[in-house]
N, C-alpha and C positions, 0 to 999 in steps of 0.2 A: 346634527339633529335637524329635522325638518319642522318648519312652522306648521301647526295643526290645520291651518286653513289654506295651505298652498297646493292647489291642485296640480299645477305644472311641475312642481318639484317631485311630487309623488310619481307622476307619470314618467318623468325623465329618469328617476332612480329605478323604476321598474324596467325600463329599457336597458339600463346599464346592468342590472341584476340578471336579466335574461341572457345578455351577452356573456356573462360570467357563469351561466348555467345554474344560477340560484333561482330555480323555478318557484319555490315556495315564497321566497322574499319578493319576487316580482309580482306574484299574484296578490300577496298582502298589500303591496303598494297600489296595485290597480284597484283593489277593493276599496282602499282608503280614498283614492282619487274619485271613484264613482260615487262614493257616499257624498263627496263634496259637489260633484256635478253629474247627476244620474243621466243626463241627456247628452253626454259627450260621446258621439257615435264613434270617433276614432279610438277612444279609450275602450269602448265596448268591443270594437273590432280587434283591438290588440289583445285584450283578455281572451277573446275567442280564439285568436291565433295561438296563444300559449296553451290553451286547453286542447286545441287540435294537436299541437306538438306532443302533448302528454297523453294523447289518445282518449281524452275525456270528451267524447263526441256529443253527447246530449247537452251538457252545459255549454259547449262551444256553439252548438246550433241555437241555443237560447240567446247567447250573446249576439250572434250575428242577426238573429231575428229582431232583437231590440234595436240594434244599430240601424237596421233597414226600416223599422217603423219611424225612426227619427230622420234618417237620410235615405230615402228609397233608391237614390242613384249611387249608392256607395259601392264602387266596383269591387274592392277587396272583400268586403263583407259578403257580397253576392257570390263571388267566385269561391271563396273559402267555405261558405255554407254548402255549396255544391260538392266540394271535396268531402266534407263530412257526410253528406247524404250518400255519396258513392261508396265511402268506406262502410257505411251501415247497410249497404245493399240496395238502397233505393235508387236504382239506375234511372228510372223515369224522372224522378225529382231532380237528380243530379244533372241529367241532360237538359232539362228545362232551365236549371240554374246557370249552367255554362252558357246556354243560348242567351239568357237574360244578361249575363255579364258582358257578352259580346255586343249586345245592343247598347250597353252603356259605354263600352270601350272597344270598338271593332278593331283597333290597331294593336290589341294585346296578343303578342305571339304566344305567351304562356296560356292564355285562355283557349286559343285555337288548338294548341297542343293538347290541353286537357280534354276538350270536347272530342278531338280526333282520337285520342287514346280510348275514351269511353265508347265512341262509335265503333272502333275496332273490336272492342270486347263484345259489343252487341251484334257483331257480324256485318255491320254496315261499312264494307270496305270502301265503297265509292265515297261515302261521307267522310270517312277517316282520311282518305287520300286528299280530299279537297281541303280539309282543315289543316292537315300537315303541310300541304303546299303553301297555304296562306301563312302559316307560322314561319316556314322557311323563307318565304319572300320578305317577311318583316325582319327576321333574324337569321341570316343565312348560315352562321357558324354553329350548326347543330348536327354533327355527324351521326349521332345515334338516331336522331329523328329522320334524317335522310335515308339511313339504312332501313328503318322500319317502313318508310314509304316505298322504298325499292322492293322490299319483300311483298308488300300488299299489291303493288303494281304487277309484280311477277305472277302472283296468284290469279290476277284478273286477266292475264295475257297481254298486259300493256307493256310489251317488251322494251320498246324504245325509251319509255319513261323510266322503267326500272334500270336500264343501263345508265341513263343520265344520273339517277340518284346514287347508284353504286359508285359511279365515277366521281361524283361530288364528294362522297365519303373518302375516297382515296386521296383527293386533293386536300380535304380538311384534316384527315388523320391518315397519313401515308402508312402507318404501321397497323392499320386495321385489316387483319387477315380476312374477316368475314365479308368485307366489301369485295375482295377478289373471288371468294367462293360465289358471291352473288353474281359477279360479272361472268364467271364460268358458266353458271346456269343460263344466263342470257345467251351466251355464245352456243350453248348446247341447243337452245331453242332455234337459234339462227343457223345451226348446222355447220359451224366452223370448228372442226376438231383441233386445228392448230391454235386457235384463240382460246379454246377450252384448256388445252395443255398449258399455254402461257400463263393464264390466270391462276390455274391450280398450282403450278410451280411457284408462282409469286406468293400465294397463300401459304404454302408449306414452308417457304423460307421464313415467313413471319411467325408461323405457329408450328414449329417442327414436332411438338410433342402431342399433337392431336392424332393419336394412333388410329381412331376410328375413321378419321378423314384420310389418313395415309392409305388405309386399306381401300377406301372408296376411289382414291386417285389411282391406286395401282390397278384396280379393276377397270377404271376408265381409260387409262393410258396404255395399259399392258406392259 
């Protein structure tokens, strides 16, 4: 049983309860902790995070807003508030939020990835590629992100960059068939039928049940 005035105990128990997926218990403990210390920005941020996980977006935004009033440079509250805004459809607000988060912590691979994903949704492929490249430079072991960047580069005709991204994926995740499909597209642009065949065959070895792709390969290779 917790002492009624022990803020830290309520907060720590909330963390434990969340890990056990006891959302209601965790929120009760955070409410109790904030009654004891209403200006605890980390606690407000954590309650916002729980509410975000439960898709309670408006209360989460309120918590993040209060945390930022107390600690304007709070990175997590800034980034996660932007996540809430994006889920609510406020793309402009979310983009501004991610950019503000990167002003606070420019070395965050996660924030660069978030802003890149949103820029991609908004049709800003150049901006998305730039953010994803920065994210990958900070944290190279992201095969899915390298694949997304490769596709975006391919759409813009940046063929050499696309090839490097798809090749990076094959190195990080050798069983990723999509990376070989991507490399086949690169070689199609470069006009090397033998390399198209080699990459398509590698892709089919990894994903033999993709019948629609099998038909495309048959049409390609004859």
